[in-house]
Every structure is written in C-alpha cells, then in structure tokens.
N, C-alpha and C positions, 0 to 999 in steps of 0.2 A: 370426596373426603372434605370436608374444612381444613384451609391452610390460613394459618395465620405468618403476616409475612411484614415486616418490618423495613424502614430504609437504609438501616444500616449492614440488614443481611448482605449475605453475599448475593449476586444474582446472577456470574460469568467469572466462570477462570480462566485466566489466558497464561500462554505460557509463550512465550518471546526468548529469539538470544537458538545458538547452536547448539547441537545434539550434548555438546560436552558443557555448557554453559548455560543452561535453562536458565528462565526465570519466571518464578510464580508470580502470576498477578491476580487478586481479587480486588472485581469492582462490585460495590456496591449496587442495590438499586437507587439511593442516592445522587453514586456519581455518575449512572447512566441519565439520568433523569436530568439533573446539573445540565449536560454536556446536552441534551438534547433543548433543550430552554435556552440552552446559549445559541446554539446551532441554529433554529427557529426562525429565532428572533431577530439573528443577522441575516438570515435567507428571508423573510418576512414568509412562511408558510404561513397558505389560508385554508376556509375550509374546501375552495373548490378549486384546489390545486392537485392536483395525480401526480406523484413520485413514481418517476423508472424503478423500482428497487430490485437490482442485484445482486442473486450473491457473492461470495461469501460472506453468509449474515456472523457467522461466527467472526469476522473482525469488526471488534466494537463499534471501529467508525464507521463502517457500511450498517452496523445494526440501528446505529443512533439517525443517519444521512438517510439512508430509505426507508427507516420502518417506527421507530419507537419516537419519532420529532413531529411525525402525521399525525400523531393521534393524538396531540395537545389541540392541535387544528382541526380535529374531526377532518382533514386530509385521505386522500387514496392511496394504496401502493399499490403497483401493481408488480406482481412476480413473477420474474423469470429466468429460466436457466442459467446458469454464468455463462458468455460466452467468453472462448479460448482457440487458441491454433487448433488444440486436440477437438474439440467439439464442433469446429468447423470443418477441417477437416471429415468427421464422423455427418456431417447435417449434405456436406455435399452443393449442390446447386439448390436445396432447399434456402428457402428465406429467414435469414435468422430470425430469430422470436424479436428480438430486443427493435428488430424492422415494424413488422405485425404491429407488437402492442402501440408506438408509436402512434401506427395511423388509426387503429381500432380503439384506442382507452384515448386520445390524446391529450399525452401525454405534456404537462406544463414544466416541471421539473426535473431534472436529470442528475444524478449525483452518482458518481464513477470514478474509476483508475483511469490512469496515461492512458492501459491496454485498452480502454474500452471505449475512448475515445479516437485510437489508433484505427481500432475497427470499423467507428463510425465514416471513419474518412477515405478507408477500403473499401466503404461495402453500400452504406445512405449517403447517396451522391444527389440525392433526390431533394431541392430546398423545399420544397413542400410536404417534406414529410416534419418539419422540424417549424411547420408553421403557428404549432398553439405552443411551441418552448418557450418561456421566457426566461427560465435561467440556467445554464450546465455549471456544476463542480466538481472538480477536482482533483478526487484525496487519492492517497495520503500526503504524496508530493505533486510537484506543477508538472504538467504533459511537459517533453517535447516541445520549442518556440515551431518547430516546420510543421507538427501534430495542431496546435492552436490555432497558427494563422489559418491551415486547410482546412479547421475545422470551420472557425467564423467566416471561411470564401463558402462553403456548401451549405451550410446551415443559417447565416444568417444572425448566429447564436455567439458572442462571447465567452468563453466559458471563463470563470470566475477559482482560480487556483487557490488553495488550502494547504494546511498540513494538519497532520495526526503526527502523533509519538508514537514510538514502536511499542506504547505501551495500548494504543488504538484509540486514545481520548483525542477531538478536536480543538486545537487550538489558535487557527489563523484563521481568514478569510480575507480574499480579495473584497473591496466595495462592488458594489453592481453600480455596472453604469461609467464606471472609473476607468483608465485606461491603466493597463500597468506595466512595468518592466520584466525585461526576460528573468524567469526564475520567480518574481514574485508571490508569496503566500500571503502577502498581505498584511495585517494588523489584527490584534490578539482579540477575541470572541470574549463578550465582557465577561469581568471579576477575573481575565486572566492577565496575567503577567509573563514577561518575556525578557531578556536579557544575552546574551551574548560573553560567553567567559572564553579565558585563557584556552588554548589547547593544554600548553603544560600546568595551569595552575588554574585549576575547573573554580576555587574558589576568588578568582580576579576577573572582574569588566576588562571587559576590551571596550575601545573608542568607536565611535561611531564608522561606516562602511572598513571596518575591520573585520578580517575571517575572522572565526573560533566556533563553539562549543556551544548551541543552542542553549539555552537554559526553559525552562516555564514553570510555573506554579499558578493553582488555580482549585477553587474545590473542586471541580469535578474530579482531583488527584488524591481527596481528600482520605486518608487510609488504608489507599490501594498497596502497600510496604508494607504498612504496622498489621497488618491481620492475615500476615504472613509472617511463621514462625522463622527464628534467627537462620535455625539451621541450614533453611531453606529459600531466606534470601539474600540476593546480590544487591544494594539498595544501590541505587543511581545519585543517592542524593548530595549534595554538595553540605560543606560543613556551616549552610545557610539556610538549607533546605529547599535550595530549588532543585528540581528533576534534569540533571545533565542528561539532553537526547542523545550526545554522542553523533552530532551530524553538524556537518558543517554548513553554517549561518553568516549574514551581515546584517545589520539594521543600518538603512541608510539615513539622510535627513530628515525625510520627512514622517520615519518612527514607522515608515513600512520592513517588513521581514524580507529579507532574498534568498531564496535555498540553492546555496551552491552545490553540494553533493552529499548521496549519503553516506555512510559508514564504509568503511575500503573495506570490510570482510561482509558485507551483502550486497546484493542487488535485488530490484523490485521487479514485482511480475506476477502480472494479473492482478495487483495492487497490495500484492501481499509481499513481508521481505523476507530474504531466503538466503540463508546464510551460508557461501563460499566454502565454509573450514565443512560446511555437514557432508557435501560431496567428494572434497580431498579426503577427509579423513575411513569414510566408508569407502571410496577407489584404494587407498591405499593399505589396508586390511584383505583389499584381492588377491589371492595368491597369482606371481607372475606381473603386479606392478610395481616397478621399482620407484618411477616416480611420476605427479599430475601435474599440468600448470591446468587453470582456469582464465578464460578471457570471458569478457562481458560484450553480447552485442544487441542491439535491437528486433526484435521480433516486430512484423507487424501488426497480431495481435494480442501481444501478451506482452507487450512491454520488453525489457528485458530480459535477454537469457543467458547460459551461460553454453558456451562449447570450453569444449575437455580433453586436452592433448596430454595421452597417454602415453609414456615408457615404457618399453614390456622388455621383462627382465626371459631373455627366449630360451635362457638356461632350463627356463622350471616348466618349460612346453608352450606351448601354442597357448592364444589367445584371440577372440574376436570379440567385434565390436555389441553384438546379440548377448553374448555370455553378461558382458559391463552393463548390459541397459537392465538385465532382466536380474544382474543382482542387485545395482542401485536400487531400480521400482520397487523391492522385497524390503527396501530398508526407507523409502523416503515418500511422503506425497507427491501423487501426480505430476504436482506445477513445480517441482522443486528438480524435475528431471532435466540434464540440459538437454539441449537440442541437436547437439552434433556430438561421437568422440570420434576422436583421433588416432590410429594408433601411430605410434614411431619405435623402429627398432623390427621390425618385421618389413618383409619386401613383399609384393611393394607399400609402400605406406597408403593403408586404407584409411572411410573414414565412410559414418552413414548418418543420413539423415533422419534424426528422430520427430 
C-alpha cells in the first residue's frame, strides 16, 4: 500500500535506562537524516566505500553509522551477524563472519563498538585483512587504550574514537589523521554544541580541563522528548535546554573532549549500555537471595561484563548458579547476563562461568 511519510513522523522508538526508570525516546526521520548527514560529512563517506555493518541496528548510532549514512553517498553496507562472546563459543573454530567480510568485500570503513575492536585484536591478526580499510570508528565510547594501540599495530589503521549519547545519537568524532589523547572523543559534529556542566548544579558550566557532566544540543535532538507524553517523559534537559548525558567528561584547551567514564550505574557491553540496577533488582526478587554485589571486568569480546556475587540465605533452602542464571535469562536480554555468578553463604563457595 501507498504510505505517506513526513520528516517529523516517528521513525524509531528507543528505550533507555534501567527497568524501573525507562525513558522512551522517539526519533523522527528528520533526527536520523540530520545525524546521518553530520556523520557522513565528517567521515567523508563516498560512493566507492564499503562499510562493515554489524547489528544491533536497533541502536540508533549503529543504524546511522553502518546503514543510513551510506544511503546518501550510494556506498555499500555489508551486514553480518553480531560478534559476541556467546556467538564465538557457538562457532568454535569457524572463521568469524567479519573476517570473511573483510576479505571478500574489501571493506573500507569499519564502525563498531569497543567490543568489536577487541574481537579484531583477538582474532584478526593478519595485517593484509585490513589493506583496503581507510578508517575505523569506535562508538558509543572510546575503546580502552590498550585495544586502540593493539588494533593499530596489527592492522595499520588508527581507530577514530567518538561518542553517542544514551539517546543513541552521535555528537562527537575525532578528526581523521590526527593524533589523539587517551580517552579522546574528538570534537563536535557539524551544527552540534557541547559543554561540561557542574555535577551538582547541571545549569553551571565548568572551566576547561575540569571534569563534569557532558551536555549536548543540536538539530539531531530536535523534538525527541517533546513527542513523548509528560507521564512517560523523564526529561534530561537542564533549564537552558542542554541534554545532560549523565556521563563524565572534560574539555581540553584544544576544544577537544575527553571521555572519563560512563554513568556509575552502567556498563557498556557489545556496544550497548547495561544498567547494573537491572541485575540487582531482578536478583533480589529471587527467594534465598539476601544481597548481591556487582563488579565490572573486561571481557575479550564483549567489552565490559558483570560478575555477580550473591549472598545466599541458607534458611530458605539451597540455591544454585544455574537456577539464578535461568531466572535472570527469563527477565533480561542475552547481552545483559553476567559473565559469572559467585555464591557465598554456602559451602564451598562456588562459581559458574557463563
């Protein structure tokens, strides 16, 4: 059937936040088109480019960087399955799809998450695989410094770090060809503004080189909260209209931005933000769980992952890691599961690798 579509119609509905504090974000066609143009003009995507496209495309920044930005230039996107620690275990010794894509399709642009580049470092250690690649872009946050240097060593390609807000829209990218400092996310995209605000007073900007909360605004954000009803909207705007990301950063004297750390309650795994409170709240509803502590470790393929230490109330019966894992898996997406569960209060203290 014929369908009428207008620039300000809703194109993507995106939810962010923990299960108890979800924010509904409605992105219009205009939001996605603007962000795609901003990104493609910075990266200089051209008709002869071949872009490596990794799901999850439900993350707006992946949709923009791996797919919609190529439409404006007539470039190609090679879509392959998402690489995670789970899929690598399933495929065993089989050649990962992203390596085959590099060889077969002569990829020139690689956008991906920190976990993707960790997988490249671990599995794709042949420099000739990257001989056609001209640029690699890491989103939504910079990769660890050791991953960045290791990838450049094995590939000969420098990773361009950037930043995408929890809403999923891209605001910062490093300039291609320039050296970067650890944690750098570069400068703002065209028509995008950024500022660092006081942690206690989100209306008060801080001085250069002082750590605070990153605030952004630009046409890619127009209307994303106004389209949501007041009952469902948890507005992150300060009194002057800046979107406060809730993540820590600073601006240096060269007007570049340095990413310090994500929100204390989140980890970034396989390019997605996971709220630790989701795990905590679900575990505490299970009979026999007295309390739990979550700590974050680096996983070779998924980036940051959670290890959960659970204190068991033995008066309420026995409890196993398998029971807890099945219960969590029934409530949360696969990528949100912890990499290990440790039980205390039982003898002996046991753990299970997931």
